[in-house]
VOMI-257599 format. One record per atom (N, C-alpha, C): x, y, z; residue in three letters. Coordinates in steps of 0.02 Angstrom, whole numbers, padded with zeros to 5 digits, always signed. Each point is the difference from the previous one (the first is absolute). Example, Ala and Ser with C-alpha at 12.3 -4.5 7.8 and 13.67 -1.06 7.14 Angstrom:
2
+00660-00284+00390Ala -00045+00059+00000Ala +00045+00060+00000Ala -00018+00053-00036Ser +00042+00059+00003Ser -00039+00055+00037Ser 
//
This chain:
335
+00042-00060+00000Met -00042+00060+00000Met +00044+00062+00000Met -00018+00049-00042Phe +00037+00062-00004Phe -00013+00042+00063Phe +00054+00018+00035Lys -00008+00035+00064Lys +00045+00061+00003Lys -00028+00058+00016Ile +00039+00062+00007Ile +00012+00011+00075Ile +00062-00002+00020Asn +00017+00009+00071Asn +00004+00074+00018Asn +00031+00040-00043His +00007+00072+00011His -00002+00035-00068His -00026+00060-00001Ala +00001+00042-00061Ala -00005+00073+00020Ala +00037+00042-00035Ile +00000+00071+00015Ile +00010+00039-00065Ile -00027+00059-00004Leu +00004+00041-00061Leu +00031+00067+00017Leu +00052+00019-00036His +00032+00065+00008His -00008+00039-00065His -00010+00066+00007Val -00015+00042-00058Val +00060+00046-00015Val +00026-00006-00061Ile +00053+00045-00024Ile -00032+00045-00052Ile -00022+00059+00023Asp -00036+00047-00044Asp +00049+00053-00026Asp +00026-00012-00059Leu +00049+00045-00029Leu -00032+00059-00036Leu -00066-00002-00008Asp -00035+00058-00030Asp -00006+00056+00050Asp -00016-00017+00061Ser -00007+00051+00052Ser +00062+00005+00044Ser +00049-00045-00011Ala +00061-00001+00040Ala -00014-00014+00074Ala -00055-00037+00013Val -00017-00018+00068Val -00007-00076+00003Val +00045-00032+00037Asn -00004-00072+00010Asn -00038-00016+00063Asn -00039-00053-00002Val -00040-00020+00059Val +00020-00071+00018Val +00037-00007+00054Phe +00022-00066+00023Phe -00048-00024+00054Phe -00030-00056-00013Ser -00050-00027+00046Ser +00034-00025+00064Ser -00033+00011+00055Gln +00024-00025+00065Gln -00041-00060+00024Gln -00047-00021-00041Gln -00041-00058+00016Gln -00008-00044-00062Gln -00012-00064+00012Glu -00010-00046-00055Glu -00069+00010-00031Glu -00008-00026-00060Leu -00065+00002-00034Leu -00052-00040+00039Leu -00062+00022-00004Glu -00055-00034+00034Glu -00022-00058-00044Glu +00030-00058+00011Leu -00014-00057-00042Leu -00066-00034+00016Leu -00032+00021+00054Glu -00067-00026+00015Glu -00051+00027-00049Glu +00017+00056-00033Thr -00044+00027-00052Thr +00008-00042-00063Thr -00054-00029-00022Arg +00003-00049-00054Arg +00030+00030-00064Arg -00021+00060-00019Ser +00024+00030-00062Ser +00076+00012+00003Ser +00024+00021+00058Thr +00072+00011+00009Thr +00038-00065-00005Thr -00024-00051+00036Arg +00033-00065+00000Arg +00001-00030-00070Arg -00055+00005-00037Asn -00002-00028-00067Asn +00047+00037-00047Asn +00003+00066+00007Phe +00044+00041-00042Phe +00072-00021+00010Phe +00022-00004+00062Val +00068-00019+00016Val +00015-00071-00022Val -00046-00047+00015Ala +00011-00070-00017Ala +00007-00011-00075Ala -00041+00033-00040Lys +00003-00009-00072Lys +00066+00025-00029Lys +00023+00057+00025His +00064+00025-00025His +00058-00045+00021His -00002-00025+00062Leu +00053-00044+00023Leu -00001-00066-00038Leu -00059-00027-00011Arg -00005-00064-00036Arg +00024+00008-00072Arg -00018+00055-00032Arg +00022+00011-00070Arg +00076+00005-00003Arg +00030+00036+00048Ala +00073+00006+00001Ala +00033-00067+00014Ala -00030-00037+00046Arg +00030-00064+00020Arg -00001-00051-00057Arg -00051-00001-00041Thr -00008-00052-00051Thr +00023+00021-00070Thr +00025+00060-00008Ala +00021+00023-00066Ala +00057-00043-00026Ala -00006-00024-00062Asp +00052-00044-00027Asp +00059+00039-00029Asp -00005+00067-00002Asp +00056+00039-00025Asp +00039+00033+00057Asp -00011-00024+00062Asn +00040+00025+00056Asn +00074-00018-00011Asn +00043+00047+00010Arg +00072-00013-00003Arg +00023-00024+00069Arg +00052-00040+00000Arg +00027-00026+00063Arg +00064+00037+00017Arg +00009+00013+00064Gly +00060+00035+00022Gly +00031-00035+00060Gly +00064+00015+00011Thr +00037-00026+00057Thr +00032+00057+00037Thr -00014+00005+00065Phe +00027+00055+00039Phe +00077+00000-00001Phe +00028+00060-00009Ala +00073+00007+00007Ala +00018-00009+00074Ala +00060-00023+00012Glu +00021-00012+00070Glu -00005+00062+00042Glu +00012+00058-00030Glu +00000+00063+00038Glu -00067+00035+00000Glu -00054-00035-00022Ser -00066+00031-00004Ser -00025+00020+00070Ser -00009+00064+00011Ala -00027+00024+00064Ala -00073-00019+00007Ala -00037-00001-00057Phe -00070-00019+00003Phe -00009-00072+00023Phe +00042-00045-00026Ala -00004-00070+00020Ala +00012-00008+00075Ala +00047+00039+00027Thr +00015-00003+00071Thr -00060+00021+00042Thr -00032+00056-00019Glu -00057+00024+00037Glu -00060-00046-00007Glu -00008-00030-00059Leu -00056-00045-00010Leu +00009-00064+00041Leu +00061-00025+00006Lys +00013-00057+00043Lys -00020+00016+00071Lys +00018+00059+00023Arg -00017+00020+00068Arg -00076+00001+00009Arg -00035+00023-00051Tyr -00074+00001+00005Tyr -00028-00071+00004Tyr +00024-00045-00043Phe -00025-00069+00001Phe +00016-00035+00066Phe +00054+00021+00033Phe +00018-00029+00065Phe -00034+00035+00058Phe -00045+00048-00015Gly -00036+00035+00052Gly +00038+00055+00034Gly +00055+00023-00030Glu +00042+00052+00030Glu -00017+00070-00027Glu -00044+00004-00048Arg -00020+00065-00027Arg -00075+00003-00006Arg -00028+00059+00010Asp -00071+00011-00004Asp -00021+00010-00073Asp -00058-00027-00019Phe -00023+00004-00070Phe -00009+00073-00021Phe -00035+00040+00038Ile -00013+00069-00019Ile +00065+00039-00005Ile +00045-00010+00047Asp +00064+00035-00001Asp +00040-00016-00063Asp +00002-00065-00017Leu +00037-00020-00061Leu -00033+00028-00062Leu -00066+00000-00002Ser -00036+00027-00058Ser +00014+00074-00008Ser +00005+00037+00055Leu +00015+00072-00002Leu +00070+00011-00030Leu +00047-00041+00020Gln +00068+00007-00025Gln +00001-00012-00076Gln -00038-00050-00022Ile -00004-00015-00071Ile -00032+00057-00038Ile -00056+00026+00026Ala -00036+00055-00034Ala +00041+00064-00002Ala +00037+00014+00052Glu +00041+00061+00001Glu +00056-00005-00052Glu +00030-00059-00006Phe +00053-00008-00050Phe -00029+00006-00071Phe -00054-00036-00013Leu -00029+00002-00067Leu -00026+00070-00017Leu -00031+00033+00050Gly -00025+00068-00012Gly +00056+00048-00017Gly +00056-00006+00034Gly +00057+00043-00015Gly +00028-00012-00070Gly +00003-00063-00021Glu +00025-00015-00067Glu -00048+00022-00054Glu -00065-00011+00011Leu -00050+00020-00050Leu -00002+00076-00008Leu +00014+00037+00054Ala +00000+00073-00004Ala +00059+00025-00041Ala +00052-00040-00006Arg +00059+00020-00039Arg -00005-00020-00073Arg -00054-00034-00018Ala -00008-00023-00069Ala -00010+00059-00047Ala +00025-00008-00061Asp -00008+00053-00051Asp -00073+00010-00017Asp -00040-00053+00004Lys -00072+00004-00011Lys -00035-00027+00062Lys -00008+00040+00051Pro -00029-00024+00063Pro -00072-00024-00009Pro -00017-00055+00031Glu -00067-00028-00002Glu -00025-00011+00071Glu -00057+00028+00017Ser -00028-00012+00066Ser -00016-00075+00005Ser +00018-00029+00057Thr -00005-00073+00008Thr -00022-00018+00070Thr -00047-00047+00005Asp -00018-00029+00064Asp +00041-00064+00009Asp +00027-00009+00059Ile +00042-00058+00014Ile -00036-00047+00047Ile -00017-00059-00025Leu -00033-00051+00040Leu +00052-00050+00024Leu +00005-00008+00066Val +00046-00048+00030Val -00043-00052+00035Val +00016-00064-00010Ala -00042-00053+00029Ala +00041-00060+00019Ala -00026-00036+00049Asp +00026-00065+00021Asp -00058-00049-00010Asp +00009-00050-00043Phe -00057-00044-00016Phe +00023-00072-00011Phe -00048-00045-00001Glu +00011-00070-00014Glu -00042-00020-00060Glu +00030-00032-00049Asp -00037-00018-00060Asp -00038-00065+00010Asp -00031-00024-00054Glu -00042-00060+00004Glu +00039-00063+00021Glu +00066+00001-00008Asp +00041-00056+00021Asp +00030+00010+00069Asp -00027+00049+00037Asp +00022+00015+00068Asp +00073+00024+00002Asp +00023+00029-00055Ile +00068+00028-00002Ile -00005+00075+00018Ile +00042+00020+00046Arg -00003+00069+00025Arg +00045+00045-00043Arg -00026+00060-00016Trp +00036+00048-00042Trp -00004+00069+00030Trp +00051+00040-00014Phe -00001+00072+00016Phe -00003+00036-00067Phe -00047+00046-00006Ala -00013+00033-00065Ala +00005+00075+00005Ala +00028+00030-00053Ile +00000+00073-00008Ile -00026+00014-00070Ile -00057+00034-00005Leu -00031+00016-00065Leu -00001+00075-00009Leu +00026+00024-00057Leu -00002+00071-00017Leu -00060+00012-00045Leu -00051+00034+00026Met -00061+00012-00037Met -00001+00072-00025Met +00020+00009-00062Thr +00002+00066-00029Thr -00070+00029-00006Thr -00009+00061+00026Ser -00066+00032-00004Ser -00015+00018-00072Ser -00064-00005-00017Arg -00021+00018-00068Arg -00056+00053+00004Arg -00009+00033-00056Met -00052+00050-00003Met -00065-00031-00024Met -00055+00022+00027Ala -00066-00023-00021Ala -00050+00057+00006Ala -00053-00004-00040Phe -00053+00050+00003Phe -00058-00028+00041Phe -00025+00040+00045Met -00055-00021+00043Met -00052+00055+00003Met -00062-00020+00017His -00051+00051+00008His +00009+00035+00067His -00020+00062+00003Glu +00006+00039+00061Glu -00065+00040+00009Glu -00030-00006+00058Val -00063+00033+00014Val +00013+00064+00040Val -00025+00056-00025Ala +00011+00064+00034Ala -00068+00033+00017Ala -00002+00035+00054Asp -00060+00038+00021Asp +00015+00074-00010Asp -00033+00029-00049Gln +00013+00070-00017Gln -00064+00041+00007Gln +00001+00043+00050Asn -00058+00044+00013Asn -00064-00040+00009Asn +00005-00055+00037Gly -00059-00039+00015Gly -00022-00048-00054Gly +00036-00004-00055Ser -00017-00048-00053Ser +00059-00046-00013Ser -00016-00061-00021Val +00051-00050-00011Val +00026+00002-00071Val +00067-00003-00006Arg +00030-00002-00067Arg +00050-00058-00002Arg -00006-00043-00049Asn +00046-00055-00010Asn +00056+00022-00047Asn +00062-00009+00023Asp +00058+00018-00040Asp +00042-00061-00014Asp +00050+00009-00043Ile +00049-00052-00014Ile +00068+00026+00025Ile +00032-00040+00040Ala +00064+00021+00029Ala +00054-00053-00011Ala +00062+00024-00005Arg +00057-00047-00007Arg +00027-00016+00069Arg +00013-00064+00011His +00031-00021+00062His +00064-00038-00017His +00052+00013+00038Tyr +00066-00028-00016Tyr +00019-00060+00043Tyr -00022-00003+00061Ala +00022-00052+00046Ala -00044-00062-00005Ala -00003-00030-00060Ile -00042-00059-00011Ile +00044-00062+00000Ile -00016-00047+00042Leu +00038-00062+00004Leu -00015-00045-00060Leu +00047-00043-00019Pro -00013-00047-00055Pro -00054-00050+00018Pro -00041-00018-00049Asn -00053-00050+00012Asn +00031-00068+00018Asn -00037-00041+00037Pro +00027-00067+00017Pro +00018-00042-00060Pro -00033+00012-00057Ser +00016-00038-00060Ser +00058+00029-00039Ser +00025+00057+00021Gln +00054+00034-00036Gln +00068-00025+00023Gln +00044-00012-00047Lys +00067-00024+00016Lys +00043+00057+00025Lys +00038-00013+00053Ile +00046+00049+00029Ile +00069-00013-00029Ile +00035+00053-00018Ser +00064-00009-00035Ser +00060-00003+00046Ser -00008+00020+00064Ser +00058-00001+00046Ser -00020-00030+00067Ser +00031-00055+00018Tyr -00013-00029+00065Tyr +00054-00051+00017Tyr +00002-00021+00063Ala +00047-00051+00022Ala -00034-00046+00050Ala +00015-00064-00005Leu -00024-00051+00047Leu +00060-00038+00026Leu +00004-00009+00065Val +00056-00038+00030Val -00028-00057+00041Val +00021-00060-00014Arg -00023-00059+00036Arg +00034-00004+00068Arg -00040-00008+00051Ala +00026+00002+00069Ala +00050-00056+00014Ala -00014-00060-00023Ser +00041-00058+00019Ser +00068-00002-00035Ser +00005+00029-00060Thr +00061-00006-00039Thr +00030+00066-00022Thr -00037+00055+00010Leu +00019+00066-00026Leu +00004+00000-00076Leu -00037-00045-00032Glu -00006+00001-00073Glu -00035+00064-00021Glu +00024+00032-00052Val -00027+00064-00023Val -00036-00008-00067Val -00061+00025-00004Leu -00036+00007-00063Leu -00015+00074-00008Leu +00010+00026-00060Tyr -00013+00072-00008Tyr -00016+00017-00072Tyr -00029+00059-00009Gln -00007+00032-00065Gln +00014+00074+00009Gln +00028+00030-00051Asp +00016+00071+00005Asp +00009+00029-00069Asp +00003+00066-00003Lys +00012+00035-00062Lys +00056+00051+00011Lys +00035+00016-00053Lys +00054+00048+00006Lys -00027+00070+00014Lys +00032+00034+00046Arg -00017+00070+00015Arg +00064+00042-00005Arg -00008+00059-00024Ser +00057+00046-00001Ser -00001+00040+00065Ser +00048-00016+00044Ile +00004+00033+00065Ile +00066+00038+00004Ile -00006+00065+00009Ala +00059+00044+00001Ala +00041-00008-00064Ala -00035-00009-00056Gly +00033-00005-00065Gly +00030-00067-00016Gly -00013-00051+00041Gln +00029-00066-00011Gln -00056-00052-00002Gln +00002-00043-00052Asp -00050-00054-00005Asp +00011-00049+00057Asp -00054-00013+00037Thr +00004-00041+00061Thr -00058-00048+00004Thr +00013-00061+00023Met -00052-00047+00019Met -00008+00006+00075Met -00051+00036+00020Leu -00008+00019+00070Leu -00010-00060+00046Leu -00038-00049-00021Ile -00015-00057+00043Ile +00062-00044+00012Ile +00030-00030-00052Pro +00055-00046+00014Pro +00065+00035+00020Pro +00015+00057-00032Asp +00064+00033+00013Asp -00002+00046+00061Asp -00054+00040+00005Gly -00004+00048+00054Gly -00025-00028+00065Gly -00059-00031+00000Leu -00030-00024+00061Leu +00028-00067+00024Leu -00004-00050-00043Leu +00018-00068+00021Leu +00075-00012+00003Leu +00036+00032-00047Gln +00072-00013-00008Gln +00010-00074-00014Gln -00027-00021-00057Cys +00005-00070-00019Cys +00023-00007-00072Cys +00026-00059-00015Glu +00021-00016-00068Glu -00060-00024-00040Glu -00007+00027-00060Ala -00059-00015-00041Ala +00006-00068-00032Ala -00057-00034-00006Gly -00004-00064-00034Gly -00048+00005-00059Gly -00023-00057-00023Val -00047-00002-00056Val -00066-00028+00025Val -00052+00009-00040Ser -00066-00024+00019Ser -00014-00066-00036Ser -00048-00037+00028Thr -00022-00062-00032Thr -00024+00013-00070Thr -00038+00054-00008Lys -00028+00017-00066Lys +00056+00013-00051Lys +00053+00034+00022Glu +00055+00015-00045Glu +00033-00065-00025Glu +00009-00048+00046Ile +00031-00063-00019Ile -00044-00038-00049Ile -00064-00006+00017Ile -00046-00037-00043Ile -00006+00034-00069Ile -00008+00066+00000Asp -00006+00036-00064Asp +00063-00008-00042Asp +00059+00004+00031Thr +00062-00006-00038Thr +00009-00070-00029Thr -00013-00051+00041Val +00008-00069-00025Val -00049-00014-00057Val -00063+00019+00009Thr -00049-00013-00053Thr +00015+00040-00063Thr +00023+00061+00008Arg +00018+00040-00059Arg +00058-00031-00038Arg +00052-00020+00036Val +00059-00029-00032Val -00018-00066-00034Val -00040-00042+00033Val -00020-00064-00030Val -00039+00012-00064Val -00046+00048+00002Ala -00040+00015-00060Ala +00043+00025-00057Ala +00047+00044+00016Glu +00044+00028-00052Glu +00044-00054-00031Glu +00030-00042+00042Val +00045-00052-00025Val -00039-00053-00039Val -00060-00018+00024Ala -00040-00049-00036Ala -00018+00025-00070Ala -00020+00062-00004Glu -00017+00029-00065Glu +00061+00003-00045Glu +00057+00018+00029Glu +00062+00006-00038Glu +00021-00067-00029Glu -00015-00055+00035His +00021-00067-00023His -00057-00038-00034His -00056+00033-00013Gly -00055-00031-00036Gly -00038-00051+00042Gly +00007+00003+00067Ala -00037-00046+00043Ala -00069+00029+00015Ala -00045-00042+00024Asn -00067+00024+00017Asn +00003+00039+00065Asn -00014+00064-00004Thr +00006+00044+00058Thr -00047-00020+00057Thr -00061-00018-00018Ser -00049-00018+00052Ser +00022-00062+00039Ser +00026-00050-00036Val +00024-00061+00034Val +00060+00016+00043Val +00047+00040-00026Ala +00060+00018+00039Ala -00019+00037+00064Ala -00046+00046-00005Leu -00021+00038+00059Leu -00035-00045+00050Leu -00042-00045-00025Ala -00035-00046+00045Ala +00050-00044+00038Ala +00052-00022-00034Met +00050-00042+00033Met +00039+00039+00053Met +00018+00062-00016Ala +00037+00042+00047Ala -00044+00016+00061Ala -00063+00018-00011Lys -00044+00017+00055Lys -00013-00061+00045Lys -00009-00058-00031Ala -00011-00061+00039Ala +00060-00015+00045Ala +00060+00011-00026Ala +00060-00010+00041Ala +00003+00050+00058Ala -00021+00062-00013Met -00003+00050+00054Met -00045-00024+00056Met -00060-00021-00018Val -00049-00021+00050Val +00027-00059+00041Val +00031-00048-00033Glu +00026-00059+00035Glu +00055+00019+00049Glu +00046+00044-00020His +00054+00019+00044His -00025+00038+00061His -00047+00046-00011Val -00025+00040+00056Val -00039-00043+00049Val -00035-00050-00024Glu -00037-00044+00044Glu +00047-00039+00045Glu +00062-00012-00023Glu +00048-00038+00040Glu +00033+00042+00053Glu +00027+00058-00018Asp +00041+00037+00049Asp -00010+00075-00001Asp -00051+00025-00034Glu -00015+00072-00002Glu +00061+00041-00023Glu +00032-00025-00051Glu +00055+00037-00033Glu -00009-00006-00075Glu +00021+00052-00036Leu +00002-00002-00072Leu +00073+00000-00023Leu +00025-00057-00021Pro +00068-00003-00027Pro -00003+00001-00077Pro +00009+00056-00032Pro -00010+00005-00073Pro +00037-00052-00041Pro +00064-00014+00018Trp +00038-00048-00040Trp -00026-00071+00009Trp -00018-00019+00061Asp -00028-00066+00011Asp -00066-00009-00036Asp -00039+00053-00003Ile -00065-00002-00035Ile +00011-00014-00074Ile +00049+00034-00029Val +00015-00009-00071Val +00025-00071-00013Val +00044-00025+00043Asp +00026-00068-00008Asp -00057-00051+00001Asp -00047+00009+00045Glu -00055-00048+00006Glu -00049+00006-00057Glu -00016+00062-00019Ala -00051+00011-00052Ala +00023-00024-00068Ala +00065+00010-00016Phe +00024-00015-00067Phe +00054-00054+00001Phe -00010-00049+00043Glu +00047-00055+00007Glu +00011-00038-00065Glu -00053-00006-00040Asp +00004-00037-00063Asp +00015+00044-00060Asp +00011+00064+00012Glu +00015+00047-00055Glu +00062+00040+00019Glu +00059-00031-00005Pro +00062+00032+00023Pro +00017+00066-00035Pro -00015+00005-00064Val +00016+00063-00035Val -00041+00058+00027Val -00065-00012+00008Leu -00044+00051+00028Leu +00019+00015+00072Leu +00015-00052+00038Arg +00019+00009+00071Arg +00062+00044+00006Arg +00052-00015-00038Asp +00063+00037+00006Asp -00009+00073-00021Asp -00040+00011-00052Arg -00010+00069-00023Arg -00040+00041+00051Arg -00050-00032+00031Val -00038+00035+00052Val +00045+00019+00059Val +00044-00046+00019Lys +00045+00013+00056Lys +00049+00056-00016Lys +00023+00003-00062Glu +00044+00054-00021Glu -00036+00067+00005Glu -00062+00000-00023Ala -00040+00062+00002Ala -00014+00022+00072Ala -00011-00048+00044Leu -00013+00017+00070Leu +00063+00029+00033Leu +00058-00025-00020Glu +00063+00028+00027Glu +00007+00073-00018Glu -00023+00018-00060Glu +00003+00070-00021Glu -00047+00044+00040Glu -00051-00031+00031Glu -00048+00038+00041Glu +00025+00009+00072Glu +00055-00034+00017His +00031+00005+00067His -00049-00020+00055His -00036-00054-00011Leu -00046-00024+00051Leu +00039-00036+00055Leu -00023+00005+00063Pro +00031-00038+00054Pro -00013-00075-00010Pro +00043-00041+00032Glu -00007-00073-00008Glu -00063-00026+00033Glu -00018+00029+00056Arg -00061-00021+00036Arg -00035+00061+00029Arg -00066-00002-00004Val -00040+00056+00027Val -00054-00028+00046Val +00000+00019+00064Pro -00054-00022+00044Pro -00067+00029-00024Pro -00050-00042-00003Val -00067+00023-00021Val -00052-00031+00046Val -00060+00025-00006Glu -00056-00029+00038Glu -00041-00044-00046Glu -00017-00058+00025Arg -00035-00049-00041Arg -00065+00028-00030Arg -00035+00041+00039Ser -00064+00027-00023Ser +00008+00044-00062Ser +00058+00034-00005Gln +00010+00045-00057Gln +00010-00038-00065Gln +00033-00057+00003Val +00013-00039-00060Val -00060-00043-00018Val -00044-00013+00047Gln -00058-00042-00013Gln -00058+00039-00029Gln +00009+00065-00013Arg -00054+00039-00029Arg -00011-00019-00073Arg -00057+00020-00026Ala -00020-00021-00067Ala +00050+00018-00054Ala +00034+00058+00007Ala +00046+00022-00052Ala +00058-00048-00009Ala +00018-00037+00051Val +00055-00047-00005Val -00026-00071-00010Val -00052-00019+00034Arg -00025-00069-00004Arg -00035-00013-00067Arg -00023+00053-00033Asn -00035-00009-00064Asn +00038+00033-00056Asn -00006-00028-00059Gln +00028+00029-00060Gln -00057+00022-00046Gln -00001+00062-00019Lys -00054+00026-00042Lys +00028+00019-00068Lys -00032-00023-00052Ile +00022+00016-00068Ile -00059+00029-00039Ile +00017+00040-00050Arg -00050+00029-00044Arg +00025-00008-00072Arg -00041-00029-00043Thr +00020-00011-00069Thr -00017+00060-00042Thr +00028+00002-00061Asp -00014+00056-00045Asp -00071-00003-00028Asp -00034-00057+00014Thr -00070-00006-00021Thr -00048+00023+00055Thr +00028+00023+00057Gly -00042+00026+00054Gly -00019-00051+00052Gly +00023-00062-00006Ile -00016-00052+00049Ile +00048+00005+00060Ile -00028-00002+00060Glu +00040+00003+00061Glu -00006-00067+00037Glu +00057-00025+00025Ile +00001-00062+00037Ile +00042+00011+00063Ile -00026-00023+00057Ser +00038+00003+00063Ser +00002-00071+00028Ser +00060-00023+00018Phe +00006-00068+00025Phe +00053-00003+00056Phe -00008-00046+00048Pro +00050-00009+00053Pro +00068-00018-00030Pro +00053+00030+00027Val +00066-00009-00031Val +00022-00074+00001Val -00021-00038+00051Glu +00022-00070+00001Glu -00029-00040-00057Glu -00057+00023-00028Met -00030-00035-00057Met +00033+00020-00066Met +00034+00058+00001Gly +00031+00024-00061Gly +00057-00044-00024Gly +00029-00037+00046Lys +00055-00045-00020Lys -00021-00073-00003Lys -00066-00011+00005Asn -00027-00068-00001Asn -00042-00010-00063Asn +00026-00038-00049Pro -00037-00010-00063Pro -00066-00037+00008Pro -00013-00028+00059Glu -00064-00033+00012Glu -00057+00050+00004Glu +00017+00065+00010Tyr -00053+00050+00008Tyr +00002+00054-00053Tyr +00060+00021-00021Ile +00003+00053-00051Ile +00064-00009-00041Ile -00007+00007-00065Thr +00058-00005-00045Thr +00000+00058-00049Thr +00060+00022-00018Phe +00010+00052-00051Phe +00038-00032-00058Phe -00024+00010-00060Lys +00031-00031-00059Lys +00012+00052-00053Lys +00062+00001-00026Asn +00018+00044-00055Asn -00019-00034-00066Asn -00046+00030-00036Glu -00024-00029-00063Glu +00049+00016-00058Glu -00001-00040-00054Pro +00044+00011-00057Pro -00009+00069-00032Pro -00060+00028+00006Asn -00013+00066-00030Asn +00023+00058+00044Asn +00033-00016+00056Gly +00026+00052+00044Gly -00049+00021+00055Gly -00060-00027+00000Leu -00049+00017+00052Leu +00007-00047+00060Leu -00035+00016+00053Ile +00004-00040+00061Ile -00068-00028+00016Ile -00001-00064+00019Ser -00062-00032+00022Ser +00005-00014+00075Ser -00056+00010+00035Ile -00003-00015+00071Ile -00054-00053+00010Ile +00018-00054+00034Glu -00049-00053+00013Glu -00008-00009+00076Glu -00063+00004+00023Leu -00017-00013+00070Leu -00027-00071+00005Leu +00027-00038+00049Arg -00017-00071+00004Arg -00029-00019+00069Arg -00032-00057+00001Asn -00027-00030+00062Asn -00044+00048+00039Asn -00045+00033-00036Ile -00046+00046+00032Ile -00065-00037+00018Ile -00018+00003+00064Gly -00060-00035+00021Gly -00063+00042-00009Gly +00006+00065+00005Ala -00059+00044-00006Ala +00023+00070-00017Ala -00044+00036-00032Ile +00012+00071-00018Ile -00057+00042+00025Ile +00015+00054+00033Glu -00052+00045+00023Glu +00012+00071-00026Glu -00052+00036-00013Ser +00005+00068-00027Ser +00005+00050+00059Ser +00046+00048-00007Arg +00009+00050+00053Arg -00005+00070-00029Arg 
//
C-alpha cells in the first residue's frame, strides 16, 4: 500500500521575491491534498525514464540524509535546508522560475521507503474572478501565476532516494545559473554521479537492433522480438539489463548480425550492466512487438511468440514482398 509518512511544501516565489518556508507539514488528512501528493510521488516513482545516480563520497546531502534516516535529523528542518539551497540557486538562474518545492518521505506499493524532492514550477492560468462594484456583481477574468502542476502532469525535476541503499533516481533539466549551464538536482543538490535510465538502454538497444537488421536485410520485426524477449528473460532473473548478454542470447544462431549489433552498441558507450526494475521491462512496450504494414494493417504480438514459428512466421517472397502467417489460433474476437 502506498503510504506517505511526511510531506511539506515550500514556496519559492521569484515573481514577488518573497519565499514562504512552511513550518508545518501538509495536512494529509485532507483527501484532496493526500491524493495530489500521492499521484505526483507515484508518477515520479514509476517513471521508466528516471536516471540513476550514485552519491559522491564527499556528498554533504548524502551525509545529512543518512542522519535523517537514522532518526538524527528532523524532517521539517531537513526540508527547510533543502528548500533554502534550491531557492538560492533558482534565484541566481538567468531565467528565474517561481517554484514550489515538495519534500516527502513515503513508502511505495512494495513497502520500499523513499525520500523525495519534487520541484513544481509554477505556471500561469486564467481564472474567473467575482467582484462587487457599487452593489452589483461583475465577473472578470484574471491571470494567476502560482498554479501547481496537475496530478496528471509530468514534473521535469525531482529526486528520489531509497532509504535502505541510498539508490538515487532523478530527472532534471539544464538551467543557466550565473551564466553556467547546470544540472541543479544531481550536481548542485545531491552531488552524485549521473547514470542512465532504463528507457535509454531499451531505446538504444532496440534502435541499434532495428538499424543493423535493416542494414543486413534481416526481418526487423523478428530481430526486435528476439531482442525484447531476451530483455524480459534477463530482467526476470536478476533485475539487470546486460546489453551484450542480451545480444548474445537473442542472435546466438546469427553470428554476423550478433557481431555487428555488438559493434554498434560499443559505439553507443553503453555500460555492461544496468540495474532495472522488473515492472518497467514488463510493460507492454517491451513485452509486445507492434508492427504496421504499408497496406495499413497493424499487428501486435507477445515478443516470445515472435521467435516461435508455431505462432507467427515472416516470409520473404520472390517478388520482394513479405508475407505474415499467424498459426494455431483458437479464436478471434473483434475489438
